[in-house]
C-alpha positions as CSV (number, residue, x, y, z in Angstrom):
1,M,19.3,3.7,-4.0
2,N,17.5,2.2,-7.1
3,S,14.1,3.6,-8.1
4,L,11.2,1.3,-7.8
5,I,8.4,3.6,-8.7
6,S,8.6,7.0,-10.3
7,L,5.9,9.4,-11.2
8,E,6.8,12.3,-13.5
9,N,4.5,15.3,-13.8
10,V,1.5,13.0,-13.2
11,S,-2.0,14.5,-13.4
12,K,-5.5,12.8,-12.9
13,F,-8.6,14.5,-14.2
14,Y,-12.2,13.5,-13.6
15,K,-15.3,14.8,-15.3
16,R,-18.1,16.0,-13.1
17,G,-20.8,17.3,-15.4
18,I,-19.2,20.1,-17.4
19,E,-16.7,20.6,-14.7
20,E,-13.1,19.0,-14.8
21,V,-11.8,17.9,-11.4
22,H,-8.0,17.8,-10.9
23,A,-7.5,14.9,-8.4
24,L,-3.7,15.2,-9.1
25,D,-2.0,18.1,-10.8
26,G,1.6,17.6,-12.1
27,V,2.9,15.4,-9.3
28,T,6.5,14.1,-9.4
29,L,7.6,11.5,-6.9
30,D,10.3,8.9,-6.8
31,I,10.0,5.7,-4.5
32,A,13.4,4.1,-4.0
33,E,14.5,0.8,-2.4
34,G,14.4,1.2,1.3
35,D,12.2,4.3,1.4
36,L,9.9,5.0,4.2
37,I,7.6,7.8,3.0
38,A,4.5,9.5,4.4
39,I,2.0,11.2,2.1
40,C,0.1,13.8,4.0
41,G,-2.5,16.4,3.3
42,P,-6.2,17.4,3.9
43,S,-9.2,15.2,2.7
44,G,-9.6,15.5,-1.0
45,S,-6.0,16.5,-1.6
46,G,-5.3,13.5,-3.9
47,K,-3.4,11.2,-1.5
48,T,-5.4,8.1,-2.3
49,T,-5.4,8.8,-6.0
50,L,-1.6,9.2,-5.8
51,L,-1.3,5.8,-4.1
52,N,-3.6,4.1,-6.6
53,I,-1.7,5.3,-9.6
54,A,1.7,4.5,-8.0
55,G,0.3,1.1,-7.4
56,C,-1.0,0.6,-11.0
57,M,-4.6,0.4,-9.8
58,D,-5.5,3.5,-11.7
59,H,-4.3,5.3,-14.9
60,A,-2.8,8.8,-15.1
61,S,-4.5,11.3,-17.3
62,K,-1.2,12.9,-18.1
63,G,2.4,12.3,-17.2
64,V,4.6,9.2,-17.0
65,V,4.6,6.3,-14.4
66,R,7.5,4.0,-14.4
67,I,8.1,0.8,-12.5
68,R,11.8,0.0,-12.3
69,G,12.2,2.1,-15.4
70,E,9.4,0.4,-17.4
71,E,6.6,2.8,-18.6
72,V,3.6,1.0,-17.4
73,E,1.1,2.5,-19.6
74,R,2.6,0.7,-22.6
75,G,2.0,-2.7,-21.2
76,G,-1.8,-2.9,-20.9
77,E,-4.0,-4.2,-18.2
78,R,-2.4,-7.6,-18.1
79,R,1.1,-6.2,-17.6
80,L,-0.2,-3.8,-14.8
81,A,-1.7,-6.9,-13.1
82,E,1.6,-8.7,-13.3
83,I,3.4,-5.7,-11.8
84,R,0.8,-5.5,-8.9
85,Q,1.1,-9.2,-8.2
86,S,4.9,-9.4,-8.3
87,M,6.2,-6.1,-6.9
88,I,3.5,-4.3,-4.8
89,G,1.6,-5.1,-1.6
90,F,-1.4,-3.1,-0.6
91,V,-2.8,-2.3,2.9
92,F,-6.0,-0.4,3.3
93,Q,-7.8,1.4,6.2
94,Q,-10.6,-1.1,5.7
95,F,-9.1,-4.5,6.3
96,F,-11.0,-6.3,3.5
97,L,-10.6,-9.7,5.0
98,I,-13.0,-12.4,3.8
99,P,-15.1,-13.3,6.9
100,T,-15.6,-17.0,6.0
101,L,-11.9,-17.6,5.5
102,T,-9.4,-18.3,8.3
103,V,-6.4,-16.0,9.1
104,E,-4.1,-18.2,7.0
105,E,-6.5,-18.5,4.2
106,N,-6.9,-14.7,4.0
107,V,-3.2,-14.3,4.0
108,E,-2.8,-16.8,1.1
109,L,-5.7,-15.3,-0.9
110,P,-3.5,-13.1,-3.3
111,L,-1.8,-16.4,-4.5
112,L,-5.0,-17.4,-6.4
113,F,-4.7,-14.3,-8.6
114,S,-0.9,-14.7,-9.1
115,H,-1.4,-18.3,-9.8
116,H,1.2,-19.5,-7.2
117,K,0.9,-22.4,-5.0
118,A,0.5,-21.9,-1.3
119,N,3.6,-22.7,0.8
120,P,2.5,-23.6,4.3
121,S,5.9,-22.7,5.8
122,R,5.8,-19.4,4.1
123,T,2.4,-18.5,5.5
124,A,3.5,-19.7,8.9
125,D,6.6,-17.5,8.7
126,L,4.5,-14.4,7.8
127,L,2.1,-15.0,10.7
128,E,5.1,-15.4,12.9
129,R,6.4,-12.0,11.8
130,V,3.2,-10.3,12.5
131,G,2.7,-12.1,15.8
132,L,-0.4,-14.0,14.8
133,S,0.8,-17.7,14.8
134,H,-1.7,-18.5,17.5
135,R,-4.5,-17.0,15.5
136,R,-3.9,-19.0,12.2
137,H,-7.2,-20.9,12.4
138,H,-9.5,-18.1,13.7
139,L,-12.0,-16.2,11.5
140,P,-11.7,-12.4,11.2
141,G,-14.7,-12.0,13.4
142,Q,-12.7,-13.4,16.3
143,L,-9.9,-11.0,16.0
144,S,-9.5,-7.4,17.3
145,G,-9.1,-4.5,14.9
146,G,-5.3,-4.4,15.4
147,E,-5.1,-8.2,14.7
148,M,-7.2,-7.8,11.6
149,Q,-4.8,-5.1,10.2
150,R,-1.8,-7.3,10.9
151,V,-3.5,-10.1,9.0
152,A,-3.8,-7.5,6.1
153,V,-0.1,-6.8,6.4
154,A,0.8,-10.3,6.2
155,R,-1.5,-10.8,3.2
156,S,0.4,-7.9,1.5
157,L,3.7,-9.7,2.0
158,I,2.7,-13.2,0.6
159,N,3.9,-12.3,-3.0
160,E,7.2,-10.9,-1.5
161,P,6.7,-7.3,-2.8
162,K,9.4,-4.7,-3.0
163,V,7.1,-1.9,-2.0
164,I,4.1,-1.8,0.4
165,L,1.6,1.0,-0.3
166,A,-0.6,1.6,2.8
167,D,-3.7,3.9,2.8
168,E,-4.5,5.1,6.3
169,P,-3.4,1.8,7.8
170,T,-4.0,3.0,11.4
171,G,-7.2,5.0,10.6
172,N,-9.6,2.4,12.3
173,L,-7.2,1.6,15.2
174,D,-6.9,2.8,18.7
175,S,-3.5,4.3,19.8
176,R,-2.1,1.0,21.2
177,N,-2.9,-1.0,18.1
178,S,-1.8,1.9,15.8
179,A,1.7,1.8,17.5
180,A,2.0,-1.9,17.0
181,V,1.1,-1.6,13.4
182,V,3.6,1.2,12.9
183,E,6.4,-0.7,14.5
184,L,5.6,-3.6,12.2
185,F,6.0,-1.3,9.2
186,E,9.3,-0.1,10.5
187,T,10.5,-3.7,11.1
188,L,9.5,-4.5,7.5
189,N,11.3,-1.4,6.2
190,R,14.5,-2.3,8.1
191,A,14.3,-5.7,6.2
192,G,14.5,-3.8,2.9
193,I,10.9,-3.3,1.9
194,A,10.0,0.3,0.8
195,I,6.9,1.6,2.6
196,V,4.6,4.5,1.5
197,L,1.9,5.4,4.0
198,V,-0.9,7.8,3.4
199,T,-1.8,9.2,6.8
200,H,-3.5,12.2,8.7
201,N,-1.6,11.2,11.7
202,P,1.4,13.7,12.4
203,D,3.0,11.3,14.8
204,L,3.2,8.6,12.2
205,A,4.4,11.0,9.6
206,A,7.2,12.1,11.9
207,R,8.6,8.6,12.1
208,C,9.0,8.4,8.3
209,R,12.2,9.6,6.7
210,K,10.4,11.5,3.9
211,V,7.1,13.4,4.1
212,V,5.2,14.5,1.0
213,H,2.5,17.0,1.6
214,L,-0.3,17.3,-1.0
215,E,-2.8,20.2,-1.3
216,D,-5.3,20.4,-4.1
217,G,-3.5,17.6,-6.1
218,K,-0.2,19.4,-5.9
219,V,2.9,18.7,-3.9
220,V,3.4,21.7,-1.7
221,G,6.2,20.4,0.5
């Protein structure tokens, strides 16, 4: 499989007074086309930091990050933004929907930043894929938690990403809605989209083909 995102000996340090905190310490990880990967570990192990660096939302202190072979640190912030908009979709534990926008307007929101024109048929297709065609004109406050997360998944797909990075996507959902969201990710993965999930849920991790365990910023398994 072709590599989409690769991290080579990546570390991330923060200063806390005179103390240097190692959020990541020499992590190497390859995300290839069609991957379905779970990132697991206790709180504070570096899972979210790893996802943020892989998604070009944060910079590594040391090491090399490549997106399809391109060293991203050489391109500057503008190039990082272009990569995020064209290649990577993000889903978070908090849904981050705009409460005054309808479901379809929330899904189309990333197009404002990528300077692409909304295509109503594309939006309708995405809402059909996540089972929310009947909710397209509703506001987030009229949706269940599971429905809001499915809106967030549809939004992550609007720019046709090659990989979706999801940070605890079922963390705020009950078991029924969690199962529905996981099944949606599996369907997207079968369609060719690489999926990387940060999770504390062992059942969700067991459904992934690759599981990466972090502890104290290091890969331990």
